N, CA and C atoms as an extended XYZ file, in Angstrom:
309
Properties=species:S:1:pos:R:3:atomname:S:1:resname:S:1:resid:I:1 pbc="F F F"
N        18.616       66.051      -85.363 N   UNK     1
C        19.039       66.914      -84.282 CA  UNK     1
C        18.242       66.635      -83.009 C   UNK     1
N        16.952       66.323      -83.159 N   UNK     2
C        16.099       66.027      -82.024 CA  UNK     2
C        16.603       64.797      -81.270 C   UNK     2
N        17.041       63.778      -82.007 N   UNK     3
C        17.576       62.562      -81.394 CA  UNK     3
C        18.856       62.864      -80.638 C   UNK     3
N        19.675       63.718      -81.192 N   UNK     4
C        20.927       64.112      -80.533 CA  UNK     4
C        20.638       64.823      -79.208 C   UNK     4
N        19.631       65.668      -79.187 N   UNK     5
C        19.251       66.360      -77.946 CA  UNK     5
C        18.751       65.372      -76.899 C   UNK     5
N        17.998       64.366      -77.322 N   UNK     6
C        17.498       63.348      -76.393 CA  UNK     6
C        18.647       62.542      -75.802 C   UNK     6
N        19.598       62.181      -76.646 N   UNK     7
C        20.769       61.426      -76.164 CA  UNK     7
C        21.577       62.280      -75.201 C   UNK     7
N        21.761       63.526      -75.541 N   UNK     8
C        22.507       64.442      -74.674 CA  UNK     8
C        21.811       64.603      -73.324 C   UNK     8
N        20.500       64.759      -73.332 N   UNK     9
C        19.746       64.904      -72.081 CA  UNK     9
C        19.838       63.637      -71.243 C   UNK     9
N        19.761       62.482      -71.887 N   UNK    10
C        19.883       61.210      -71.178 CA  UNK    10
C        21.272       61.052      -70.554 C   UNK    10
N        22.298       61.425      -71.300 N   UNK    11
C        23.661       61.363      -70.774 CA  UNK    11
C        23.832       62.290      -69.571 C   UNK    11
N        23.245       63.468      -69.625 N   UNK    12
C        23.348       64.423      -68.507 CA  UNK    12
C        22.671       63.872      -67.253 C   UNK    12
N        21.505       63.262      -67.409 N   UNK    13
C        20.797       62.675      -66.266 CA  UNK    13
C        21.629       61.560      -65.654 C   UNK    13
N        22.170       60.684      -66.482 N   UNK    14
C        22.993       59.579      -65.974 CA  UNK    14
C        24.277       60.089      -65.340 C   UNK    14
N        24.873       61.125      -65.921 N   UNK    15
C        26.085       61.695      -65.345 CA  UNK    15
C        25.797       62.280      -63.961 C   UNK    15
N        24.691       62.974      -63.807 N   UNK    16
C        24.328       63.539      -62.502 CA  UNK    16
C        24.116       62.435      -61.473 C   UNK    16
N        23.454       61.342      -61.861 N   UNK    17
C        23.256       60.215      -60.950 CA  UNK    17
C        24.596       59.607      -60.550 C   UNK    17
N        25.491       59.468      -61.515 N   UNK    18
C        26.812       58.906      -61.244 CA  UNK    18
C        27.603       59.781      -60.282 C   UNK    18
N        27.637       61.088      -60.539 N   UNK    19
C        28.406       61.978      -59.664 CA  UNK    19
C        27.793       62.048      -58.264 C   UNK    19
N        26.473       61.974      -58.165 N   UNK    20
C        25.825       61.971      -56.853 CA  UNK    20
C        26.176       60.703      -56.086 C   UNK    20
N        26.168       59.563      -56.756 N   UNK    21
C        26.530       58.297      -56.106 CA  UNK    21
C        27.977       58.330      -55.630 C   UNK    21
N        28.860       58.873      -56.434 N   UNK    22
C        30.275       58.985      -56.035 CA  UNK    22
C        30.427       59.900      -54.823 C   UNK    22
N        29.700       60.996      -54.814 N   UNK    23
C        29.771       61.934      -53.685 CA  UNK    23
C        29.266       61.279      -52.402 C   UNK    23
N        28.202       60.478      -52.498 N   UNK    24
C        27.669       59.803      -51.316 CA  UNK    24
C        28.674       58.795      -50.761 C   UNK    24
N        29.324       58.043      -51.633 N   UNK    25
C        30.336       57.084      -51.191 CA  UNK    25
C        31.500       57.819      -50.550 C   UNK    25
N        31.940       58.898      -51.163 N   UNK    26
C        33.053       59.660      -50.629 CA  UNK    26
C        32.692       60.266      -49.278 C   UNK    26
N        31.479       60.764      -49.129 N   UNK    27
C        31.066       61.368      -47.871 CA  UNK    27
C        31.068       60.334      -46.754 C   UNK    27
N        30.542       59.137      -47.000 N   UNK    28
C        30.502       58.132      -45.944 CA  UNK    28
C        31.908       57.752      -45.515 C   UNK    28
N        32.862       57.763      -46.409 N   UNK    29
C        34.210       57.380      -46.053 CA  UNK    29
C        34.963       58.513      -45.372 C   UNK    29
N        34.404       59.690      -45.301 N   UNK    30
C        35.082       60.810      -44.684 CA  UNK    30
C        34.515       61.180      -43.316 C   UNK    30
N        33.470       60.514      -42.860 N   UNK    31
C        32.853       60.903      -41.589 CA  UNK    31
C        33.706       60.425      -40.412 C   UNK    31
N        33.783       61.287      -39.410 N   UNK    32
C        34.550       60.979      -38.195 CA  UNK    32
C        33.724       61.419      -36.992 C   UNK    32
N        33.713       60.570      -35.972 N   UNK    33
C        33.048       60.881      -34.710 CA  UNK    33
C        34.037       60.763      -33.561 C   UNK    33
N        33.826       61.576      -32.539 N   UNK    34
C        34.464       61.352      -31.245 CA  UNK    34
C        33.423       60.617      -30.419 C   UNK    34
N        33.798       59.458      -29.908 N   UNK    35
C        32.866       58.632      -29.148 CA  UNK    35
C        33.399       58.467      -27.736 C   UNK    35
N        32.562       58.775      -26.770 N   UNK    36
C        32.890       58.576      -25.368 CA  UNK    36
C        31.931       57.527      -24.814 C   UNK    36
N        32.493       56.453      -24.281 N   UNK    37
C        31.677       55.351      -23.758 CA  UNK    37
C        31.844       55.291      -22.251 C   UNK    37
N        30.726       55.400      -21.558 N   UNK    38
C        30.715       55.307      -20.101 CA  UNK    38
C        29.932       54.058      -19.717 C   UNK    38
N        30.569       53.190      -18.956 N   UNK    39
C        29.928       51.951      -18.521 CA  UNK    39
C        28.900       52.242      -17.428 C   UNK    39
N        27.740       51.600      -17.517 N   UNK    40
C        26.721       51.706      -16.472 CA  UNK    40
C        27.110       50.755      -15.345 C   UNK    40
N        27.140       51.266      -14.145 N   UNK    41
C        27.560       50.479      -12.983 CA  UNK    41
C        26.405       50.300      -11.998 C   UNK    41
N        25.214       50.024      -12.499 N   UNK    42
C        24.058       49.859      -11.622 CA  UNK    42
C        23.690       51.183      -10.985 C   UNK    42
N        23.635       51.208       -9.659 N   UNK    43
C        23.269       52.436       -8.958 CA  UNK    43
C        24.445       53.394       -8.847 C   UNK    43
N        25.654       52.900       -9.100 N   UNK    44
C        26.838       53.758       -9.051 CA  UNK    44
C        27.092       54.369      -10.435 C   UNK    44
N        27.606       55.565      -10.418 N   UNK    45
C        27.990       56.207      -11.667 CA  UNK    45
C        29.478       55.994      -11.876 C   UNK    45
N        29.836       55.520      -13.037 N   UNK    46
C        31.244       55.288      -13.346 CA  UNK    46
C        31.902       56.601      -13.738 C   UNK    46
N        33.028       56.908      -13.100 N   UNK    47
C        33.758       58.117      -13.445 CA  UNK    47
C        34.723       57.867      -14.599 C   UNK    47
N        35.000       56.607      -14.858 N   UNK    48
C        35.924       56.265      -15.930 CA  UNK    48
C        35.156       56.043      -17.217 C   UNK    48
N        35.751       56.512      -18.305 N   UNK    49
C        35.149       56.252      -19.600 CA  UNK    49
C        36.243       56.122      -20.647 C   UNK    49
N        35.887       55.592      -21.781 N   UNK    50
C        36.796       55.468      -22.914 CA  UNK    50
C        36.361       56.465      -23.965 C   UNK    50
N        37.317       57.217      -24.483 N   UNK    51
C        37.020       58.183      -25.526 CA  UNK    51
C        37.990       57.951      -26.675 C   UNK    51
N        37.459       57.902      -27.880 N   UNK    52
C        38.307       57.648      -29.039 CA  UNK    52
C        37.650       58.161      -30.303 C   UNK    52
N        38.389       58.140      -31.406 N   UNK    53
C        37.873       58.551      -32.716 CA  UNK    53
C        37.385       57.338      -33.481 C   UNK    53
N        36.262       57.494      -34.141 N   UNK    54
C        35.737       56.469      -35.038 CA  UNK    54
C        35.678       57.110      -36.424 C   UNK    54
N        36.426       56.542      -37.347 N   UNK    55
C        36.489       57.060      -38.709 CA  UNK    55
C        35.981       56.010      -39.679 C   UNK    55
N        35.118       56.431      -40.580 N   UNK    56
C        34.585       55.498      -41.570 CA  UNK    56
C        35.587       55.190      -42.679 C   UNK    56
N        36.758       55.793      -42.648 N   UNK    57
C        37.772       55.515      -43.666 CA  UNK    57
C        38.088       54.025      -43.750 C   UNK    57
N        38.027       53.341      -42.616 N   UNK    58
C        38.383       51.926      -42.585 CA  UNK    58
C        37.173       51.002      -42.608 C   UNK    58
N        35.975       51.548      -42.743 N   UNK    59
C        34.768       50.734      -42.767 CA  UNK    59
C        34.598       50.080      -44.132 C   UNK    59
N        34.030       48.902      -44.139 N   UNK    60
C        33.650       48.261      -45.399 CA  UNK    60
C        32.259       48.717      -45.838 C   UNK    60
N        31.411       49.026      -44.858 N   UNK    61
C        30.052       49.496      -45.127 CA  UNK    61
C        29.748       50.657      -44.184 C   UNK    61
N        28.822       51.546      -44.557 N   UNK    62
C        28.459       52.642      -43.654 CA  UNK    62
C        27.936       52.111      -42.314 C   UNK    62
N        28.301       52.777      -41.251 N   UNK    63
C        27.830       52.475      -39.897 CA  UNK    63
C        28.284       51.090      -39.391 C   UNK    63
N        29.338       50.559      -39.951 N   UNK    64
C        29.824       49.225      -39.568 CA  UNK    64
C        30.190       49.170      -38.078 C   UNK    64
N        30.874       50.186      -37.566 N   UNK    65
C        31.281       50.186      -36.155 CA  UNK    65
C        30.052       50.215      -35.255 C   UNK    65
N        29.067       51.035      -35.604 N   UNK    66
C        27.858       51.170      -34.804 CA  UNK    66
C        27.083       49.845      -34.763 C   UNK    66
N        27.029       49.156      -35.883 N   UNK    67
C        26.357       47.855      -35.919 CA  UNK    67
C        27.065       46.857      -35.011 C   UNK    67
N        28.397       46.854      -35.029 N   UNK    68
C        29.166       45.932      -34.183 CA  UNK    68
C        28.988       46.232      -32.694 C   UNK    68
N        28.685       47.490      -32.369 N   UNK    69
C        28.476       47.871      -30.973 CA  UNK    69
C        27.085       47.502      -30.477 C   UNK    69
N        26.210       47.097      -31.386 N   UNK    70
C        24.861       46.700      -30.994 CA  UNK    70
C        23.833       47.810      -31.079 C   UNK    70
N        24.119       48.863      -31.853 N   UNK    71
C        23.149       49.933      -32.030 CA  UNK    71
C        21.930       49.383      -32.759 C   UNK    71
N        20.754       49.787      -32.339 N   UNK    72
C        19.509       49.419      -32.995 CA  UNK    72
C        19.374       50.218      -34.299 C   UNK    72
N        18.574       49.742      -35.242 N   UNK    73
C        18.416       50.468      -36.517 CA  UNK    73
C        17.994       51.932      -36.345 C   UNK    73
N        17.145       52.235      -35.379 N   UNK    74
C        16.740       53.633      -35.172 CA  UNK    74
C        17.912       54.475      -34.678 C   UNK    74
N        18.775       53.863      -33.859 N   UNK    75
C        19.969       54.564      -33.372 CA  UNK    75
C        20.936       54.829      -34.526 C   UNK    75
N        21.134       53.820      -35.353 N   UNK    76
C        22.035       53.960      -36.505 CA  UNK    76
C        21.516       55.027      -37.447 C   UNK    76
N        20.214       55.071      -37.654 N   UNK    77
C        19.621       56.085      -38.517 CA  UNK    77
C        19.876       57.485      -37.957 C   UNK    77
N        19.740       57.642      -36.633 N   UNK    78
C        19.980       58.945      -36.007 CA  UNK    78
C        21.443       59.360      -36.160 C   UNK    78
N        22.368       58.418      -35.975 N   UNK    79
C        23.795       58.718      -36.120 CA  UNK    79
C        24.107       59.048      -37.579 C   UNK    79
N        23.519       58.319      -38.498 N   UNK    80
C        23.754       58.532      -39.925 CA  UNK    80
C        23.310       59.925      -40.363 C   UNK    80
N        22.297       60.462      -39.726 N   UNK    81
C        21.756       61.775      -40.101 CA  UNK    81
C        22.440       62.935      -39.381 C   UNK    81
N        23.410       62.643      -38.527 N   UNK    82
C        24.081       63.706      -37.776 CA  UNK    82
C        24.831       64.650      -38.713 C   UNK    82
N        24.813       65.936      -38.361 N   UNK    83
C        25.589       66.946      -39.067 CA  UNK    83
C        26.863       67.209      -38.280 C   UNK    83
N        27.815       67.881      -38.908 N   UNK    84
C        29.051       68.238      -38.207 CA  UNK    84
C        28.726       69.051      -36.961 C   UNK    84
N        29.473       68.796      -35.906 N   UNK    85
C        29.352       69.469      -34.608 CA  UNK    85
C        28.092       69.082      -33.848 C   UNK    85
N        27.318       68.166      -34.359 N   UNK    86
C        26.119       67.708      -33.660 CA  UNK    86
C        26.501       66.595      -32.689 C   UNK    86
N        25.799       66.530      -31.568 N   UNK    87
C        26.033       65.486      -30.572 CA  UNK    87
C        24.778       64.638      -30.401 C   UNK    87
N        24.999       63.406      -29.934 N   UNK    88
C        23.890       62.497      -29.674 CA  UNK    88
C        24.326       61.529      -28.588 C   UNK    88
N        23.393       61.109      -27.756 N   UNK    89
C        23.655       60.104      -26.728 CA  UNK    89
C        22.893       58.840      -27.085 C   UNK    89
N        23.596       57.712      -27.011 N   UNK    90
C        23.015       56.405      -27.301 CA  UNK    90
C        23.090       55.572      -26.026 C   UNK    90
N        21.961       55.100      -25.561 N   UNK    91
C        21.890       54.279      -24.343 CA  UNK    91
C        21.799       52.811      -24.739 C   UNK    91
N        22.828       52.055      -24.397 N   UNK    92
C        22.826       50.616      -24.621 CA  UNK    92
C        22.622       49.917      -23.286 C   UNK    92
N        22.545       48.613      -23.287 N   UNK    93
C        22.244       47.853      -22.071 CA  UNK    93
C        23.234       48.129      -20.935 C   UNK    93
N        24.526       48.171      -21.243 N   UNK    94
C        25.533       48.301      -20.183 CA  UNK    94
C        26.419       49.522      -20.335 C   UNK    94
N        26.051       50.423      -21.239 N   UNK    95
C        26.889       51.604      -21.438 CA  UNK    95
C        26.099       52.724      -22.108 C   UNK    95
N        26.653       53.920      -21.971 N   UNK    96
C        26.091       55.084      -22.651 CA  UNK    96
C        27.163       55.619      -23.587 C   UNK    96
N        26.802       55.805      -24.850 N   UNK    97
C        27.719       56.329      -25.849 CA  UNK    97
C        27.342       57.765      -26.158 C   UNK    97
N        28.292       58.670      -26.027 N   UNK    98
C        28.103       60.061      -26.425 CA  UNK    98
C        28.932       60.289      -27.680 C   UNK    98
N        28.270       60.683      -28.761 N   UNK    99
C        28.952       60.866      -30.032 CA  UNK    99
C        28.907       62.322      -30.450 C   UNK    99
N        30.015       62.797      -30.990 N   UNK   100
C        30.109       64.118      -31.602 CA  UNK   100
C        30.630       63.892      -33.016 C   UNK   100
N        29.893       64.355      -33.987 N   UNK   101
C        30.405       64.241      -35.362 CA  UNK   101
C        31.320       65.420      -35.627 C   UNK   101
N        32.572       65.120      -35.976 N   UNK   102
C        33.543       66.178      -36.215 CA  UNK   102
C        33.846       66.382      -37.681 C   UNK   102
N        33.531       65.412      -38.512 N   UNK   103
C        33.779       65.575      -39.945 CA  UNK   103
C        32.741       64.771      -40.695 C   UNK   103
């Protein structure tokens, strides 16, 4: 009976790890941001900007879009830790990205 309890406890630990890993994968594929990009125009402020949705549903890896935009690892870490309804501004060489996590 003692061996059965050990096997059962081991199965429960592995099951919890499995379900946690599945939840993490599912969460990354469900995140959505509204991103507004304003180009830096030197001493002039650009009134035009691009605003669109970025959804991880189509990503192959977490933060794939942010990496392609040239975000530094510290920036990606900050975006990755965002909660729903949280905003963040990312300053790149030629543009400023304002992100709102909506999901």
